[in-house]
Structure formats: C-alpha cells, structure tokens
N, C-alpha and C positions, 0 to 999 in steps of 0.2 A: 504494500500500500504506500503510495506516495505521500509526501508531507502535506500537500494541499488537501488530499482526501482525508488524511488523519485529522487535520484541523477542522474539517467540516463535520466529522463524526465524533471527535474525541472530547470536545469540551461540553460539559453539561450546561444547561441553561442557567443564566444568571450567576455564573462563576468566573473567576479570574484566576490565572495561574498563580501559584504561591511564589512569593518573592524568594523564599529560602528553600525551594523545592529540591535543589541539589543536596543541601545538607539533610533534608528530611529523607530523601531517597538513599543517602549514604548511611542513614540511621544513627547519626551522631547527635541529633536533636529531635524533638517532637513538637507538635503543636496541637492543642485541643481543638482548633478550628479547621485543621487540614482535613481534606476529603480526598482519598485516593481513588483513582480510576484506572482500570486496566483495559486496554484495547489491543487485542492480539498480544504481541510480546512487549508492548510499551506500557510503562506505568507512569502516570502523571499525578500531580498533586495540585489541588485547587483550594483557594481560600473561600470560606463560606460567608464571611462578613466583610463588606467593602471597606468599612472604617478601619478594621484591623489590618487589611492589606495596605492601606495608606500608612499606618504606623510602621508596619514592617518595611515598606518602601523607604520611609524616612530613615529608619535604623540602618538599612542596607546602604543607602547613599552616604550616610555619615561614616559608616564602617569603611566603605570604599575610599572615601576622601581622606580619612585619617590614616589608612594603611597603604596608600598608594606608594609612597617612597619605601617603606619598610619591606613590602612584599614585591617591589619592583613591578607594580601593575601598570598597564598602559594608561595614558591620560583618558579622562572621562570622554565619552562620545566616540570612542574607538571601536564600537561594536561590543559583542558579548565577550566575556572572559573565557579563556580556555578552561576546560572542566577541572583540571587539577588545581589551577589557581583559585577558581571559584569555591571549590570544596575547602581548600586551605583557609581562604578568607572567611567563609561562612561558618564552617565547623569550628575552626580555631577561635574566631571572634565570638561566636555565640557561647562556646564552652567557657571562654574567659569571662564573658558577661555573667554567666551563671556563678562563677567563683566570686566575682566582685560584688554581686548582689546577694551572695550567700543563699541563692535560691535552692530549694530542695531538689528540683529536677530541671533539666534543660528544655523546658517548654517555652517556646518563643513568645507566644501570646501572654502567658502568665508572667514572664520576666518583664515584658514591656508594661503590662498592667501594674505589676508591683512597683516599677520605677515611677510610673505616672501617679500611682497612689501616694507616693512620698512627696508629691507636689513638685516634681522636678521634670525638666525637659530632657529629651534624649541627647541634646547637645551638651548637657552637664555631666554625662557619664565620665568615669575615669578612663579616658581614651588611651593613655599611655599604657596602663595595665592591660587593656583589652587588645591593643595592637601587639604588645609583647606576647600575649597568649596566642594570638593568631600566628605570629612568627614561629613560636616554639612548637605549634601543633604539628604532629606527624600522622600521616595516614596509617592504617593498620598494615602490618607487614604481611606480605603474601606468603603462603606456605610454599616451601620449595617443592618442585615436582618430584614425584616418586622416582627412585632410581630405575634406570632402564634394565629390564630383565634380559639376561643373555639368551640368545637364540639357541634352541635345542640343536644338537649336532645333526648334520645331514646323514641320511642313511644311504 
C-alpha cells in the first residue's frame, strides 16, 4: 500500500498524529491520551485531545530548540528529523523530564499537566538538566546474532 493510500485509510476521524509518536512506539514513554492504530504492518499513534496535542507540540518545539546544539540537530525548518535523532531527542528528553519533575511514570500528558499544575510555563523547565539527559540517553543494545552453526559434513 502506498503512502497516499495509507493516509486516506489510516487516520481515524477527528484525530491528529501524536507529536511524540516515535518515543511512544519505541516504548520509552507512554501517554494516557494516545490511541494506537494498526493498519497492515504499520502502527500509528494519534492524540485524542487537540489541546493536549498543542501542549505536546509546544514541549517538543522547546525541546528541539534547547537541544539543537547539544545533539547537533539540523536548524529548524529543515524537514523531519532522522529516526535515530528523533528517538534520542524525545526519549532522552522526556525521561529526563520525568526525573526533574520526580514524576512516578513517564506519561507525557501527566508530566505536562503536573508542571502546569504548579502554575509554571513549559519555558520555565530546567532545560539544562533535560538536555543533558537527552545527550546521555542511549538506545537499548541489540542482542548479538546467534553464532552460525557449522554445516554438516558432505556425504
């Protein structure tokens, strides 16, 4: 199935793609408002509340802006990030946010709501600590392939 056919059938009505879908699909964070959809072999994540998506978009934009130099990200407006850079930015940044907020779990919406509940703006987050956490974050190590078995002798 081509990309245009997928876009026509893949998105549920009244839903927008999740800003942090790469981090959610990597399973390093979760969100109570995320709704997963599978179509063929493709899995997508959609946000169920437009206001929450705006808050996540603001957080993602601030995270990108603050981590541009440290993670050697391309300047804004240069298209989408390569997958590995996006996962490092979002997983590392959101897990560092969890630590700085002392949040019990890495639920994106709950962390944003917790910070807003303290009467603070997302711009007031401790960005030095969050960016440092994004820089330190490493993806899971892949398991080495099993050793090749020797071929049985020819008869």
